[in-house]
C-alpha positions, 0 to 999 in steps of 0.5 A: 725572576719573581714579580715583586707581588710574590716577595714576602712582605715585611713581617708583622713582628718587625713592623710592630717593633718599629719605634714609629710608623709613617702615616699614609696621605689620604689620597695614597691609601687606595693606590697601593694596587698599582704595578709596573712602570710609572707614566713618563711625564714630559719633559723627563730628565731621569736617567732610568724609568721609575716603577711602582713599588708600593708596600711596607719597609723598614728604615734604620737611622742612628740606631732607631727603627722606623716603619715606611711606605715605599712608593716607587723605585728605579735603578738609581733610587727610591721614593717613600714616606717617612714618619720623620724628617730626614735631611739631604746627604744623610745616609740611612738603611732600608730593608725592603720586603724580600731583599737585603738591606740597602744603604741610600742617601737622602736627596730630598724630604718634604713634610706632607702631614704629621708623621708623613714626610715624602722622601727621595733617596739614591742607592749608595750600596748594599749592606 
């Protein structure tokens, strides 16, 4: 199996065609080189360990397309920065680099800055 760093990124054509892109918070701009498992915080109630998954992806919601930045992922869910607020229980589609599109359900979304919402979602199924 190839390492995630070998997966092709979201093409510039797709990224340039999105309606709106998320802005990275200043503290995150230099942390996209991290790889591997994330440190475990005590107490941790998570069922599955999270791994760094830093990069660009595309979010599709209500026939609109947005550029997002992924942060981390586990077997059950994914964390990302979105340019728009996404309400809990909303189902959206994510196109990750080098893989097919996935349907996810938003479980949390909190505003950090203009065009920057920190979101968490669980995988619902593949499309």
